C-alpha positions as CSV (number, residue, x, y, z in Angstrom):
1,M,89.4,93.8,151.5
2,H,87.9,93.7,148.0
3,W,85.4,95.5,145.8
4,Q,82.7,93.3,144.2
5,T,81.7,94.6,140.7
6,T,79.8,93.2,137.7
7,R,82.5,91.1,136.2
8,F,85.5,91.5,138.7
9,R,86.1,91.0,142.4
10,I,88.9,93.6,142.8
11,D,91.5,92.9,145.4
12,L,92.1,96.1,147.5
13,D,95.0,94.7,149.5
14,R,97.1,97.1,147.4
15,P,96.0,100.5,146.2
16,R,94.3,100.5,142.8
17,V,94.6,103.2,140.1
18,M,91.5,104.4,138.3
19,G,92.3,106.1,135.0
20,I,90.1,109.0,134.0
21,V,88.5,109.0,130.6
22,N,86.6,112.3,130.0
23,V,84.4,112.0,126.8
24,T,83.6,115.7,127.1
25,P,84.5,119.0,125.5
26,D,84.7,121.0,128.6
27,S,86.3,119.1,131.6
28,F,88.5,121.3,133.6
29,S,91.8,119.6,132.8
30,D,91.6,117.7,129.6
31,G,88.3,118.8,128.0
32,G,88.1,118.0,124.3
33,A,91.2,115.8,124.3
34,H,89.2,112.5,124.1
35,A,85.8,113.9,122.9
36,T,85.3,111.3,120.0
37,A,84.7,107.6,120.7
38,A,87.9,106.6,118.8
39,Q,90.0,109.2,120.8
40,A,88.5,108.0,124.0
41,L,89.1,104.3,123.3
42,A,92.7,105.0,122.3
43,H,93.1,106.8,125.7
44,C,91.6,103.8,127.5
45,E,94.2,101.6,125.8
46,R,97.0,104.0,126.7
47,L,96.0,104.1,130.3
48,L,96.0,100.4,130.6
49,V,99.5,100.2,129.1
50,E,100.5,102.8,131.7
51,G,99.2,100.5,134.4
52,A,95.7,101.5,135.2
53,D,93.6,98.9,137.0
54,I,90.2,100.5,136.4
55,L,88.9,102.8,133.6
56,D,86.4,105.6,134.6
57,I,84.4,106.9,131.7
58,G,82.3,110.1,131.9
59,G,80.4,112.2,129.4
60,E,79.4,115.2,131.5
61,S,81.8,117.7,133.0
62,T,81.5,118.3,136.7
63,R,83.9,121.2,137.0
64,P,82.7,124.2,139.0
65,G,80.2,126.2,137.0
66,A,79.6,123.3,134.5
67,G,76.2,123.2,132.9
68,A,74.0,120.1,132.6
69,V,74.3,117.8,129.5
70,P,71.1,116.6,128.0
71,L,70.3,112.9,128.5
72,D,70.4,112.1,124.8
73,E,73.9,113.7,124.4
74,E,75.4,112.0,127.4
75,L,74.2,108.6,126.1
76,R,75.6,109.4,122.6
77,R,78.9,110.3,124.2
78,V,79.4,107.4,126.5
79,L,77.7,104.3,125.4
80,P,79.9,103.6,122.4
81,V,83.1,104.1,124.5
82,V,81.7,101.9,127.3
83,K,80.8,99.1,124.9
84,D,84.3,99.1,123.4
85,A,86.1,99.5,126.8
86,L,84.2,96.4,128.1
87,T,86.3,94.3,125.6
88,L,89.7,95.4,127.0
89,G,89.7,93.0,129.9
90,C,89.6,95.4,132.8
91,P,87.0,96.8,135.2
92,V,85.0,99.6,133.5
93,S,83.4,102.4,135.6
94,L,80.7,104.9,134.4
95,D,80.8,108.4,135.9
96,T,77.2,109.6,135.7
97,M,74.4,111.2,137.7
98,K,71.6,110.1,135.5
99,P,69.6,106.9,136.3
100,E,68.8,106.3,132.5
101,V,72.5,106.4,131.7
102,M,73.3,104.1,134.6
103,R,70.6,101.6,133.4
104,A,71.8,101.7,129.7
105,A,75.5,101.1,130.8
106,L,74.5,98.3,133.3
107,D,72.6,96.6,130.4
108,L,75.9,96.7,128.4
109,G,77.7,95.1,131.4
110,V,79.5,98.0,132.9
111,D,81.3,97.0,136.2
112,V,80.8,100.2,138.4
113,V,78.5,103.2,138.7
114,N,80.4,106.2,140.0
115,D,78.0,109.0,141.0
116,I,79.0,112.3,142.4
117,Q,75.5,112.8,143.8
118,A,75.6,109.5,145.7
119,L,72.5,108.1,144.0
120,R,70.2,110.9,145.1
121,A,68.5,111.4,141.8
122,P,65.1,109.8,141.6
123,G,65.5,106.2,140.4
124,A,69.2,106.1,140.8
125,E,69.3,103.8,143.9
126,E,66.7,101.6,142.2
127,A,68.8,101.3,139.1
128,V,71.9,100.0,140.9
129,A,70.0,98.1,143.7
130,A,68.2,96.0,141.0
131,H,71.5,94.8,139.7
132,P,72.9,91.7,141.3
133,A,76.6,92.6,141.5
134,C,77.7,96.0,140.1
135,G,80.2,98.1,142.1
136,I,79.0,101.5,143.4
137,C,81.0,104.6,144.3
138,L,79.1,107.1,146.4
139,M,80.6,110.6,146.5
140,H,79.9,113.5,148.7
141,M,79.1,116.9,147.0
142,Q,77.6,119.9,148.6
143,G,75.3,121.6,146.2
144,E,75.6,120.9,142.5
145,P,78.3,121.6,139.9
146,R,77.0,125.0,138.7
147,S,77.0,126.5,142.2
148,M,79.0,124.1,144.5
149,Q,81.8,126.5,145.0
150,T,79.6,129.4,146.1
151,Q,80.5,129.7,149.7
152,P,80.4,126.1,150.9
153,H,80.0,125.8,154.6
154,Y,80.3,123.0,157.2
155,E,80.0,122.7,160.9
156,D,82.9,120.1,160.7
157,V,83.7,119.1,157.2
158,V,85.0,115.7,158.1
159,R,82.2,114.7,160.4
160,D,79.6,116.1,158.0
161,V,81.0,114.2,155.1
162,A,81.4,111.0,157.0
163,A,77.7,111.2,158.2
164,F,76.5,111.9,154.7
165,L,78.4,109.0,153.2
166,D,77.3,106.6,155.9
167,D,73.7,107.6,155.5
168,R,73.9,107.0,151.7
169,A,75.6,103.6,152.2
170,Q,73.0,102.6,154.7
171,S,70.2,103.5,152.3
172,L,71.7,101.0,149.8
173,R,72.1,98.4,152.4
174,R,68.5,98.6,153.3
175,R,67.8,97.8,149.6
176,G,69.8,94.6,150.0
177,V,73.1,95.9,148.3
178,A,76.0,94.0,149.8
179,A,78.6,96.1,151.6
180,D,81.5,94.8,149.5
181,R,79.9,96.5,146.4
182,I,80.2,99.9,148.0
183,V,83.1,102.4,148.1
184,L,83.0,106.0,149.3
185,D,84.5,109.1,147.9
186,P,84.7,112.3,150.2
187,G,84.5,114.4,147.0
188,I,87.6,116.6,147.0
189,G,86.9,119.9,145.4
190,F,83.1,119.3,145.2
191,G,81.5,122.0,147.3
192,K,84.6,122.5,149.4
193,T,87.2,125.2,149.9
194,P,90.9,124.4,149.8
195,E,90.9,124.4,153.6
196,H,88.1,121.9,153.7
197,N,89.9,119.6,151.2
198,F,93.2,119.6,153.2
199,E,91.3,119.0,156.4
200,L,89.7,116.0,154.8
201,L,93.2,114.8,153.8
202,R,94.7,115.4,157.3
203,R,91.8,113.6,159.0
204,Q,91.0,111.1,156.3
205,E,91.4,108.1,158.7
206,E,88.2,109.2,160.4
207,L,86.3,108.3,157.2
208,L,87.3,104.7,157.6
209,G,85.1,104.1,160.6
210,A,82.2,102.7,158.6
211,G,84.4,99.9,157.1
212,Y,84.1,100.8,153.4
213,A,87.0,101.3,151.0
214,L,87.8,104.8,150.2
215,L,88.3,106.3,146.7
216,L,90.1,109.6,146.5
217,G,90.4,111.9,143.5
218,W,93.1,114.6,144.1
219,S,94.4,114.6,140.5
220,R,95.1,118.2,139.2
221,K,92.5,119.7,141.6
222,S,92.3,123.5,142.1
223,S,93.3,123.2,145.7
224,L,96.7,121.9,144.6
225,G,96.8,125.0,142.4
226,V,96.1,127.3,145.2
227,L,98.8,125.6,147.4
228,T,101.5,125.5,144.7
229,G,100.6,128.4,142.3
230,R,100.5,126.1,139.4
231,A,98.1,125.7,136.5
232,A,96.0,122.5,136.0
233,G,98.5,121.0,133.6
234,E,101.4,121.7,135.9
235,R,100.2,119.8,138.9
236,L,101.6,116.4,138.3
237,V,104.0,116.4,141.3
238,A,101.4,117.9,143.6
239,S,98.9,115.3,142.4
240,V,101.1,112.3,143.0
241,A,102.1,113.7,146.4
242,A,98.4,114.1,147.4
243,A,97.7,110.5,146.1
244,L,100.5,109.1,148.3
245,A,99.3,111.0,151.3
246,A,95.8,109.7,150.7
247,V,97.1,106.1,150.5
248,Q,99.1,106.6,153.7
249,R,95.7,107.5,155.4
250,G,93.9,104.5,154.0
251,A,92.7,105.3,150.4
252,R,92.3,102.1,148.3
253,I,91.5,103.6,144.9
254,L,93.0,106.6,143.4
255,R,91.2,108.3,140.5
256,V,93.8,110.1,138.5
257,H,94.6,111.6,135.1
258,D,98.4,110.8,135.2
259,V,98.3,107.0,135.5
260,A,102.0,106.1,134.7
261,A,103.4,108.6,137.2
262,T,101.0,107.4,140.0
263,V,101.7,103.8,139.3
264,D,105.4,104.4,139.5
265,A,105.1,106.2,142.8
266,L,103.0,103.4,144.3
267,K,105.6,100.9,143.1
268,V,108.3,102.8,145.0
269,W,106.0,103.2,148.0
270,G,105.4,99.4,148.1
271,A,109.1,98.6,147.7
272,A,109.9,100.7,150.6
273,G,107.5,98.9,152.8
274,L,105.8,102.2,153.8
275,P,102.6,101.6,155.8
276,D,99.1,102.7,155.1
277,R,96.1,102.8,157.4
278,A,94.2,100.2,155.4
279,Q,96.7,97.6,156.3
280,S,95.3,97.7,159.8
281,P,92.1,95.9,160.8
282,V,89.0,97.9,159.8
283,T,85.6,98.1,161.4
284,Q,83.3,95.3,160.3
285,H,80.1,96.2,158.5
286,A,76.7,95.6,160.2
287,S,74.7,92.8,158.9
288,T,72.4,93.7,156.0
289,P,68.9,94.5,157.4
């Protein structure tokens, strides 16, 4: 299995680590730590030294209760960082919901568009479908960041999330986007209770049925805090444990804050020869309509 992106064809035969680069003043865990372009680029370089395979750059906080960032401000935050990160020799992902930001970053050569709204904003699908090769991550979110944790409800969280993601992927396929450009993210913590999140982890293999690679983002999530009683900055062990559990159930990309610890854990996992669901044959994609 591989992930086709603008400049790289990423081999997913082993799990890949996506390092988080928040160019924001208010992200839930590291808001303000990398808020300037120079700080963010230094963080990019540090994550690569620690073993990150992919960098994911975002300029708008998506923590529960977060307010929207104006278009001009998001462009000001992320484009200089994206431009410099593209010189570092690794795949660069842009975390955004705005089609205008997507197009500007794609014009610079960004490799992946990572959208928590799964390209539902008007013009978002068109922005990525018009590109010949960029990678795309479609994430599930119930509601929107300001209100997503207000009584989220599902008939069956795993089936509902799987159906949503399959629908969004098929919408792209109908626009001619190749299946190997698409990965899916169930959106841990986005419009979900801790019970919903852990149910998604327990039954994660059910999300593999459509044949797309899975990206999981458990890093420092509040559900881990509910389970362990620890604050966001104290959830390293829980984050790594959740990441390994996700790999065991078929995740191919792990989106994390703590790159070095996650890379070390995956090295031990690999040396021990521990299995993961993605090593088994997966369902083949239907032909592009």
